[in-house]
C-alpha atoms as a printed R data frame, in Angstrom:
    type eleno elety resid chain resno       x      y       z
1   ATOM     1    CA   MET     A     1   0.000  0.000   0.000
2   ATOM     2    CA   SER     A     2   1.356  3.418  -0.942
3   ATOM     3    CA   ALA     A     3   2.246  6.043   1.672
4   ATOM     4    CA   THR     A     4  -0.369  8.391   0.223
5   ATOM     5    CA   VAL     A     5  -3.815  7.724  -1.233
6   ATOM     6    CA   ALA     A     6  -2.638  8.913  -4.646
7   ATOM     7    CA   PRO     A     7   1.051  8.022  -5.127
8   ATOM     8    CA   PRO     A     8   3.420 10.442  -6.891
9   ATOM     9    CA   GLU     A     9   3.315  8.127  -9.924
10  ATOM    10    CA   SER     A    10  -0.396  8.809 -10.473
11  ATOM    11    CA   VAL     A    11  -1.885 11.418 -12.782
12  ATOM    12    CA   THR     A    12  -3.983 12.566  -9.816
13  ATOM    13    CA   TRP     A    13  -0.793 13.619  -8.032
14  ATOM    14    CA   ARG     A    14   0.396 15.568 -11.071
15  ATOM    15    CA   VAL     A    15  -2.911 17.447 -11.359
16  ATOM    16    CA   HIS     A    16  -3.634 18.036  -7.671
17  ATOM    17    CA   ILE     A    17  -0.154 19.279  -6.779
18  ATOM    18    CA   ASP     A    18  -0.394 21.879  -9.537
19  ATOM    19    CA   ARG     A    19  -0.968 25.510  -8.564
20  ATOM    20    CA   SER     A    20  -3.713 25.830 -11.186
21  ATOM    21    CA   MET     A    21  -5.930 23.976  -8.703
22  ATOM    22    CA   TRP     A    22  -6.936 27.297  -7.107
23  ATOM    23    CA   ILE     A    23  -8.544 28.421 -10.365
24  ATOM    24    CA   GLY     A    24 -10.032 24.985 -10.930
25  ATOM    25    CA   GLY     A    25 -11.510 24.927  -7.428
26  ATOM    26    CA   VAL     A    26 -13.329 28.239  -7.737
27  ATOM    27    CA   ARG     A    27 -14.448 27.389 -11.273
28  ATOM    28    CA   SER     A    28 -15.895 24.117  -9.997
29  ATOM    29    CA   LEU     A    29 -17.992 25.937  -7.381
30  ATOM    30    CA   MET     A    30 -19.334 28.258 -10.074
31  ATOM    31    CA   LEU     A    31 -20.174 25.304 -12.304
32  ATOM    32    CA   GLN     A    32 -21.729 23.254  -9.484
33  ATOM    33    CA   ALA     A    33 -23.980 26.211  -8.596
34  ATOM    34    CA   LEU     A    34 -25.856 25.863 -11.898
35  ATOM    35    CA   HIS     A    35 -27.625 22.756 -10.582
36  ATOM    36    CA   PRO     A    36 -30.551 24.145  -8.537
37  ATOM    37    CA   MET     A    37 -30.746 21.299  -6.008
38  ATOM    38    CA   ALA     A    38 -26.985 21.176  -5.521
39  ATOM    39    CA   MET     A    39 -26.949 24.953  -5.022
40  ATOM    40    CA   TRP     A    40 -29.845 24.917  -2.568
41  ATOM    41    CA   GLY     A    41 -28.121 22.121  -0.664
42  ATOM    42    CA   VAL     A    42 -25.062 24.285  -0.100
43  ATOM    43    CA   TRP     A    43 -27.072 27.446   0.546
44  ATOM    44    CA   GLN     A    44 -29.362 25.888   3.135
45  ATOM    45    CA   ASN     A    45 -26.811 23.765   4.996
46  ATOM    46    CA   SER     A    46 -23.669 25.862   5.294
47  ATOM    47    CA   ASN     A    47 -22.380 29.367   5.983
48  ATOM    48    CA   PHE     A    48 -21.472 29.770   2.328
49  ATOM    49    CA   GLN     A    49 -23.074 33.241   2.156
50  ATOM    50    CA   GLU     A    50 -20.732 34.547   4.853
51  ATOM    51    CA   ASP     A    51 -17.631 32.555   3.970
52  ATOM    52    CA   PRO     A    52 -17.504 31.283   0.369
53  ATOM    53    CA   PHE     A    53 -13.692 31.257   0.331
54  ATOM    54    CA   GLY     A    54 -13.736 29.180   3.501
55  ATOM    55    CA   ARG     A    55 -15.787 26.559   1.683
56  ATOM    56    CA   LEU     A    56 -13.114 26.453  -1.015
57  ATOM    57    CA   GLN     A    57 -10.531 25.828   1.690
58  ATOM    58    CA   ARG     A    58 -12.618 23.016   3.188
59  ATOM    59    CA   THR     A    59 -12.974 21.481  -0.253
60  ATOM    60    CA   ALA     A    60  -9.199 21.779  -0.657
61  ATOM    61    CA   ASP     A    61  -8.805 19.978   2.663
62  ATOM    62    CA   PHE     A    62 -10.922 17.027   1.473
63  ATOM    63    CA   VAL     A    63  -9.254 16.868  -1.950
64  ATOM    64    CA   GLY     A    64  -5.847 17.137  -0.292
65  ATOM    65    CA   MET     A    65  -6.644 14.325   2.133
66  ATOM    66    CA   ALA     A    66  -7.957 12.160  -0.726
67  ATOM    67    CA   THR     A    67  -4.671 12.727  -2.556
68  ATOM    68    CA   PHE     A    68  -1.813 13.278  -0.110
69  ATOM    69    CA   GLY     A    69  -3.302 11.828   3.076
70  ATOM    70    CA   SER     A    70  -2.916  8.297   4.372
71  ATOM    71    CA   HIS     A    71  -5.546  5.668   3.648
72  ATOM    72    CA   GLU     A    72  -6.592  5.728   7.302
73  ATOM    73    CA   GLU     A    73  -6.962  9.518   7.306
74  ATOM    74    CA   ILE     A    74  -9.191  9.698   4.245
75  ATOM    75    CA   ASP     A    75 -11.306  6.748   5.420
76  ATOM    76    CA   GLN     A    76 -12.030  8.577   8.684
77  ATOM    77    CA   LEU     A    77 -12.746 11.899   6.991
78  ATOM    78    CA   ALA     A    78 -14.894 10.307   4.289
79  ATOM    79    CA   ALA     A    79 -17.003  8.460   6.883
80  ATOM    80    CA   LYS     A    80 -17.543 11.754   8.698
81  ATOM    81    CA   VAL     A    81 -18.552 13.554   5.491
82  ATOM    82    CA   ARG     A    82 -20.940 10.766   4.451
83  ATOM    83    CA   GLY     A    83 -22.530 10.852   7.897
84  ATOM    84    CA   ILE     A    84 -23.084 14.602   7.683
85  ATOM    85    CA   HIS     A    85 -24.549 14.322   4.198
86  ATOM    86    CA   ARG     A    86 -26.939 11.562   5.322
87  ATOM    87    CA   SER     A    87 -28.341 13.807   8.030
88  ATOM    88    CA   LEU     A    88 -28.990 16.856   5.836
89  ATOM    89    CA   ARG     A    89 -32.059 17.743   3.815
90  ATOM    90    CA   ILE     A    90 -32.747 20.233   1.013
91  ATOM    91    CA   LEU     A    91 -35.925 22.225   0.552
92  ATOM    92    CA   ASN     A    92 -36.762 21.895  -3.143
93  ATOM    93    CA   HIS     A    93 -38.146 25.324  -4.042
94  ATOM    94    CA   ASP     A    94 -39.761 23.896  -7.170
95  ATOM    95    CA   THR     A    95 -41.874 21.340  -5.286
96  ATOM    96    CA   GLY     A    96 -41.903 22.663  -1.712
97  ATOM    97    CA   LYS     A    97 -40.740 19.251  -0.490
98  ATOM    98    CA   LYS     A    98 -37.638 18.340   1.490
99  ATOM    99    CA   GLU     A    99 -35.245 15.861  -0.110
100 ATOM   100    CA   ARG     A   100 -32.073 14.062   0.901
101 ATOM   101    CA   LEU     A   101 -28.814 15.853   0.248
102 ATOM   102    CA   ASP     A   102 -26.956 12.608  -0.426
103 ATOM   103    CA   GLN     A   103 -28.934 11.722  -3.555
104 ATOM   104    CA   PRO     A   104 -26.562  9.920  -5.965
105 ATOM   105    CA   GLU     A   105 -27.451 12.244  -8.847
106 ATOM   106    CA   LEU     A   106 -26.485 15.311  -6.789
107 ATOM   107    CA   LEU     A   107 -23.268 13.739  -5.533
108 ATOM   108    CA   ARG     A   108 -22.415 12.738  -9.107
109 ATOM   109    CA   TRP     A   109 -22.947 16.277 -10.404
110 ATOM   110    CA   VAL     A   110 -20.771 17.810  -7.700
111 ATOM   111    CA   HIS     A   111 -18.021 15.242  -8.262
112 ATOM   112    CA   CYS     A   112 -18.011 15.624 -12.048
113 ATOM   113    CA   ALA     A   113 -18.116 19.425 -12.048
114 ATOM   114    CA   GLU     A   114 -15.229 19.425  -9.583
115 ATOM   115    CA   VAL     A   115 -12.788 16.948 -11.068
116 ATOM   116    CA   TYR     A   116 -13.375 18.014 -14.676
117 ATOM   117    CA   SER     A   117 -12.771 21.631 -13.671
118 ATOM   118    CA   TYR     A   118  -9.439 20.626 -12.132
119 ATOM   119    CA   LEU     A   119  -8.470 18.729 -15.270
120 ATOM   120    CA   GLU     A   120  -9.592 21.312 -17.831
121 ATOM   121    CA   VAL     A   121  -8.036 24.263 -16.032
122 ATOM   122    CA   ALA     A   122  -4.759 22.423 -15.432
123 ATOM   123    CA   ARG     A   123  -4.402 21.486 -19.095
124 ATOM   124    CA   ARG     A   124  -5.394 24.925 -20.318
125 ATOM   125    CA   SER     A   125  -2.966 26.533 -17.857
126 ATOM   126    CA   GLY     A   126  -0.061 24.616 -19.339
127 ATOM   127    CA   LEU     A   127   0.239 21.391 -17.352
128 ATOM   128    CA   PRO     A   128   1.500 18.874 -19.938
129 ATOM   129    CA   LEU     A   129  -0.958 15.982 -20.022
130 ATOM   130    CA   THR     A   130  -1.606 13.670 -22.943
131 ATOM   131    CA   ASP     A   131  -5.132 12.589 -23.842
132 ATOM   132    CA   ALA     A   132  -4.375  9.192 -22.326
133 ATOM   133    CA   MET     A   133  -3.249 10.846 -19.086
134 ATOM   134    CA   ALA     A   134  -6.431 12.926 -18.994
135 ATOM   135    CA   ASP     A   135  -8.506  9.751 -19.296
136 ATOM   136    CA   LYS     A   136  -6.360  8.084 -16.622
137 ATOM   137    CA   TYR     A   137  -6.964 11.002 -14.247
138 ATOM   138    CA   LEU     A   138 -10.741 10.686 -14.548
139 ATOM   139    CA   ASP     A   139 -10.477  6.918 -14.149
140 ATOM   140    CA   GLU     A   140  -8.459  7.412 -10.949
141 ATOM   141    CA   GLN     A   141 -11.074  9.860  -9.687
142 ATOM   142    CA   ARG     A   142 -13.699  7.135  -9.842
143 ATOM   143    CA   HIS     A   143 -12.177  5.788  -6.632
144 ATOM   144    CA   THR     A   144 -12.293  9.234  -5.056
145 ATOM   145    CA   ALA     A   145 -16.030  9.335  -5.805
146 ATOM   146    CA   THR     A   146 -16.546  6.318  -3.537
147 ATOM   147    CA   TYR     A   147 -15.457  8.412  -0.543
148 ATOM   148    CA   VAL     A   148 -18.624 10.503  -0.792
149 ATOM   149    CA   GLY     A   149 -20.873  7.481  -1.251
150 ATOM   150    CA   LEU     A   150 -20.968  6.935  -5.010
151 ATOM   151    CA   HIS     A   151 -20.193  3.710  -6.872
152 ATOM   152    CA   ALA     A   152 -17.087  3.927  -9.027
153 ATOM   153    CA   GLU     A   153 -18.852  2.481 -12.066
154 ATOM   154    CA   ASP     A   154 -21.505  5.224 -11.933
155 ATOM   155    CA   VAL     A   155 -18.973  8.015 -12.495
156 ATOM   156    CA   PRO     A   156 -17.493  8.991 -15.895
157 ATOM   157    CA   GLY     A   157 -14.010  7.541 -16.252
158 ATOM   158    CA   SER     A   158 -12.786  9.190 -19.458
159 ATOM   159    CA   VAL     A   159 -12.938 12.587 -21.130
160 ATOM   160    CA   ARG     A   160 -15.481 11.327 -23.673
161 ATOM   161    CA   GLU     A   161 -17.722  9.908 -20.953
162 ATOM   162    CA   MET     A   162 -17.423 13.108 -18.921
163 ATOM   163    CA   GLU     A   163 -18.313 15.347 -21.845
164 ATOM   164    CA   ASP     A   164 -21.311 13.151 -22.669
165 ATOM   165    CA   TYR     A   165 -22.448 13.343 -19.055
166 ATOM   166    CA   LEU     A   166 -22.131 17.137 -18.883
167 ATOM   167    CA   ALA     A   167 -24.031 17.496 -22.158
168 ATOM   168    CA   SER     A   168 -26.819 15.302 -20.775
169 ATOM   169    CA   MET     A   169 -27.114 17.547 -17.697
170 ATOM   170    CA   ARG     A   170 -27.495 20.841 -19.544
171 ATOM   171    CA   SER     A   171 -31.306 20.735 -19.587
172 ATOM   172    CA   GLN     A   172 -31.401 20.459 -15.781
173 ATOM   173    CA   LEU     A   173 -29.221 23.509 -15.129
174 ATOM   174    CA   ARG     A   174 -30.296 27.100 -14.581
175 ATOM   175    CA   VAL     A   175 -29.225 30.286 -12.833
176 ATOM   176    CA   THR     A   176 -31.153 30.544  -9.568
177 ATOM   177    CA   GLU     A   177 -30.920 33.640  -7.364
178 ATOM   178    CA   GLU     A   178 -28.556 31.681  -5.149
179 ATOM   179    CA   ALA     A   179 -26.328 30.728  -8.087
180 ATOM   180    CA   ALA     A   180 -26.090 34.335  -9.262
181 ATOM   181    CA   ALA     A   181 -25.173 35.405  -5.728
182 ATOM   182    CA   THR     A   182 -22.600 32.616  -5.561
183 ATOM   183    CA   VAL     A   183 -20.736 33.919  -8.589
184 ATOM   184    CA   ARG     A   184 -20.740 37.415  -7.106
185 ATOM   185    CA   PHE     A   185 -19.412 36.085  -3.790
186 ATOM   186    CA   LEU     A   186 -16.681 34.089  -5.494
187 ATOM   187    CA   MET     A   187 -15.505 37.143  -7.399
188 ATOM   188    CA   TRP     A   188 -15.554 39.300  -4.242
189 ATOM   189    CA   PRO     A   189 -15.233 36.956  -1.244
190 ATOM   190    CA   THR     A   190 -15.028 37.390   2.506
191 ATOM   191    CA   MET     A   191 -11.525 36.429   3.555
192 ATOM   192    CA   PRO     A   192 -11.274 33.526   6.057
193 ATOM   193    CA   GLU     A   193  -9.394 34.105   9.315
194 ATOM   194    CA   ASN     A   194  -6.077 32.631   8.194
195 ATOM   195    CA   LEU     A   195  -6.047 34.962   5.165
196 ATOM   196    CA   LYS     A   196  -7.242 38.144   6.907
197 ATOM   197    CA   PHE     A   197  -3.775 39.637   6.397
198 ATOM   198    CA   LEU     A   198  -4.623 39.792   2.684
199 ATOM   199    CA   ALA     A   199  -7.726 41.961   3.268
200 ATOM   200    CA   PRO     A   200  -6.027 45.274   2.347
201 ATOM   201    CA   GLY     A   201  -5.299 43.782  -1.071
202 ATOM   202    CA   LYS     A   202  -8.792 42.408  -1.535
203 ATOM   203    CA   PRO     A   203  -9.499 44.607  -4.610
204 ATOM   204    CA   GLY     A   204  -6.643 42.783  -6.273
205 ATOM   205    CA   TYR     A   205  -8.542 39.528  -5.831
206 ATOM   206    CA   PHE     A   206 -11.159 40.459  -8.406
207 ATOM   207    CA   PRO     A   207  -8.946 39.657 -11.430
208 ATOM   208    CA   PHE     A   208  -8.479 36.165  -9.944
209 ATOM   209    CA   GLY     A   209 -12.219 35.696  -9.461
210 ATOM   210    CA   ALA     A   210 -12.906 37.001 -12.938
211 ATOM   211    CA   LEU     A   211 -10.324 34.605 -14.399
212 ATOM   212    CA   CYS     A   212 -12.105 31.696 -12.688
213 ATOM   213    CA   TYR     A   213 -15.374 32.890 -14.224
214 ATOM   214    CA   TYR     A   214 -13.886 33.294 -17.712
215 ATOM   215    CA   SER     A   215 -12.454 29.764 -17.511
216 ATOM   216    CA   LEU     A   216 -15.996 28.335 -17.389
217 ATOM   217    CA   PRO     A   217 -17.374 26.599 -20.492
218 ATOM   218    CA   ASP     A   218 -18.933 28.975 -23.026
219 ATOM   219    CA   TRP     A   219 -22.437 27.705 -22.287
220 ATOM   220    CA   ALA     A   220 -22.032 28.273 -18.536
221 ATOM   221    CA   ARG     A   221 -20.846 31.861 -19.010
222 ATOM   222    CA   GLN     A   222 -23.748 32.493 -21.369
223 ATOM   223    CA   MET     A   223 -26.135 31.269 -18.690
224 ATOM   224    CA   TYR     A   224 -24.652 33.515 -16.015
225 ATOM   225    CA   GLY     A   225 -23.980 36.619 -18.106
226 ATOM   226    CA   ALA     A   226 -22.164 38.083 -15.100
227 ATOM   227    CA   LEU     A   227 -19.321 39.768 -16.986
228 ATOM   228    CA   PRO     A   228 -18.800 41.033 -20.544
229 ATOM   229    CA   GLU     A   229 -17.190 38.460 -22.800
230 ATOM   230    CA   VAL     A   230 -13.467 38.696 -23.569
231 ATOM   231    CA   PRO     A   231 -11.408 36.813 -26.197
232 ATOM   232    CA   GLN     A   232 -10.759 33.289 -24.955
233 ATOM   233    CA   PRO     A   233  -7.127 33.260 -26.174
234 ATOM   234    CA   ALA     A   234  -6.543 36.097 -23.698
235 ATOM   235    CA   VAL     A   235  -8.085 33.950 -20.951
236 ATOM   236    CA   THR     A   236  -5.775 31.062 -21.824
237 ATOM   237    CA   ALA     A   237  -2.764 33.379 -21.712
238 ATOM   238    CA   ALA     A   238  -3.886 34.703 -18.314
239 ATOM   239    CA   LEU     A   239  -4.315 31.167 -16.967
240 ATOM   240    CA   ARG     A   240  -0.795 30.277 -18.074
241 ATOM   241    CA   SER     A   241   0.615 33.443 -16.518
242 ATOM   242    CA   PHE     A   242  -1.194 32.769 -13.244
243 ATOM   243    CA   ARG     A   243   0.137 29.218 -13.076
244 ATOM   244    CA   THR     A   244   3.670 30.337 -13.902
245 ATOM   245    CA   ALA     A   245   3.606 33.066 -11.261
246 ATOM   246    CA   LEU     A   246   2.125 30.912  -8.502
247 ATOM   247    CA   SER     A   247   4.543 28.090  -9.289
248 ATOM   248    CA   THR     A   248   7.395 30.353  -8.127
249 ATOM   249    CA   VAL     A   249   5.956 30.563  -4.602
250 ATOM   250    CA   PRO     A   250   7.966 28.304  -2.245
251 ATOM   251    CA   GLU     A   251   6.006 25.237  -1.193
252 ATOM   252    CA   ARG     A   252   6.154 25.936   2.545
253 ATOM   253    CA   LEU     A   253   4.845 29.457   1.998
254 ATOM   254    CA   HIS     A   254   2.137 28.204  -0.350
255 ATOM   255    CA   ASP     A   255   1.020 25.780   2.391
256 ATOM   256    CA   TYR     A   256  -0.232 28.744   4.423
257 ATOM   257    CA   ALA     A   257  -3.096 29.189   1.973
258 ATOM   258    CA   PHE     A   258  -4.561 26.038   3.556
259 ATOM   259    CA   MET     A   259  -6.157 25.535   6.959
260 ATOM   260    CA   LYS     A   260  -3.857 24.197   9.668
261 ATOM   261    CA   PRO     A   261  -5.203 20.603   9.549
262 ATOM   262    CA   THR     A   262  -4.355 20.528   5.849
263 ATOM   263    CA   ARG     A   263  -0.859 21.879   6.478
264 ATOM   264    CA   ASP     A   264  -0.320 19.231   9.161
265 ATOM   265    CA   MET     A   265  -1.543 16.512   6.799
266 ATOM   266    CA   LEU     A   266   0.899 17.650   4.107
267 ATOM   267    CA   GLU     A   267   3.754 17.516   6.611
268 ATOM   268    CA   ARG     A   268   2.818 13.952   7.569
269 ATOM   269    CA   ALA     A   269   2.770 13.072   3.856
270 ATOM   270    CA   ARG     A   270   6.319 14.406   3.471
271 ATOM   271    CA   GLN     A   271   7.489 12.295   6.393
272 ATOM   272    CA   ARG     A   272   5.866  9.093   5.101
273 ATOM   273    CA   LEU     A   273   7.147  9.571   1.562
274 ATOM   274    CA   GLY     A   274  10.623 10.397   2.807
275 ATOM   275    CA   ALA     A   275  10.601  7.173   4.811
276 ATOM   276    CA   GLU     A   276   9.715  5.275   1.627
277 ATOM   277    CA   GLY     A   277  12.752  6.643  -0.174
278 ATOM   278    CA   TYR     A   278  11.291  9.541  -2.164
279 ATOM   279    CA   ASP     A   279  13.608 12.537  -2.554
280 ATOM   280    CA   LEU     A   280  11.816 15.461  -0.874
281 ATOM   281    CA   GLY     A   281  14.616 17.915  -1.690
282 ATOM   282    CA   ARG     A   282  12.148 19.928  -3.777
283 ATOM   283    CA   GLY     A   283   9.124 19.139  -1.672
284 ATOM   284    CA   LEU     A   284   5.925 17.423  -2.732
285 ATOM   285    CA   TYR     A   285   5.852 19.559  -5.860
286 ATOM   286    CA   GLY     A   286   9.193 18.106  -6.940
287 ATOM   287    CA   LEU     A   287   7.852 14.552  -6.851
288 ATOM   288    CA   ARG     A   288   6.359 15.056 -10.288
289 ATOM   289    CA   ASP     A   289   9.879 14.180 -11.455
290 ATOM   290    CA   PRO     A   290  10.377 10.368 -11.661
291 ATOM   291    CA   ARG     A   291  14.071 10.855 -10.898
292 ATOM   292    CA   ARG     A   292  13.030 11.667  -7.325
293 ATOM   293    CA   TRP     A   293  11.152  8.395  -6.861
294 ATOM   294    CA   PRO     A   294  12.670  5.240  -5.344
295 ATOM   295    CA   ALA     A   295  14.177  3.013  -8.015
296 ATOM   296    CA   GLU     A   296  11.410  0.415  -7.852
297 ATOM   297    CA   ARG     A   297   8.733  3.129  -8.152
298 ATOM   298    CA   SER     A   298  10.469  4.666 -11.166
299 ATOM   299    CA   LEU     A   299  10.135  1.338 -12.964
300 ATOM   300    CA   VAL     A   300   6.430  1.133 -12.098
301 ATOM   301    CA   GLY     A   301   5.764  4.676 -13.306
302 ATOM   302    CA   ALA     A   302   7.762  4.307 -16.514
C-alpha cells in the first residue's frame, strides 16, 4: 500500500499538486452552482453566504486528504462527510418538499463538475498531459467518488464519458438567485481568518475571481452573463501566466493558503514519503519528477 492515497506516480498527483488547482476549485464551485438542487443544498446547509472562500478551503482539505493523506486519514474523513450528508435535507423550491442531500445524482454532479474543472483548467494553464493521461486522471477519480458514497462504475471515467455526461445535464441547469449570488461572492469573497492579512489587497482579488469565471465553459458563461465576454485566447494566456507566477511561490509558503489541519496533513505526507525513499529535496511539488522516486517506483511509473 502506498504512503499516500494517490502516489506520486499517479496522474492525480500531477494534477492536484499543480498551482492551477486554485482556479479549478473556484471554477468548480461556479459550475456546481448551476444545478438548482446542488446549489440549494449548499445554501441551506452551510455558511457559504458569509464565507464562500472558507468553503473552497474546506474542499481543498478534502481533496488534499484524498490525494496526499494516508488511507486511514481519508477513510475517517470520508465516513464523517458521508454521515453529515446523510443527516442533511434540502428544501426543493420547485416542489416545496424536502429531499435528501446525499442523492446519488447530486453527488455525481458535484463530483463531475469538480474533477473536470481541475483537469480542464490544469491542461489549459499549461500542465502537460496527454489525452491518455487525462482519461487516466478521470479513471483514478472514480475511486475518489466512492469516498462521498458513489459507486465507481456510476462516475465517468474518461474525457469522452465526462463530456457526454455534462451534455446530458445541460437541460437540468439554470441560474437561480442563489447561483447568481454565488458567482458574485466568489468574485468578491469574505476572507477567512487565516487569510485576513490579505484583506487590504482584496481589490486585487477580483482579477483572480474574474479569471475563474472566464475559464468556465462557453455555455455556462452564457447562462450567467455576469461579466462582458473577452477573447478566450486572452483567458488562456492569463491562466498560463497565473500558473507560472504561482509556481514560483515556495512550497512551505504556499502551504499557508490552507487551513492548519491541511498543512499538518501535508507535513505527515512528506514524512511518510521520505521514509519510503522519495527525494523530498524539492518538496511534494518536486515529486512530479520520476528521478526523485525510489528506483522500484520509477520502474512502475515508466
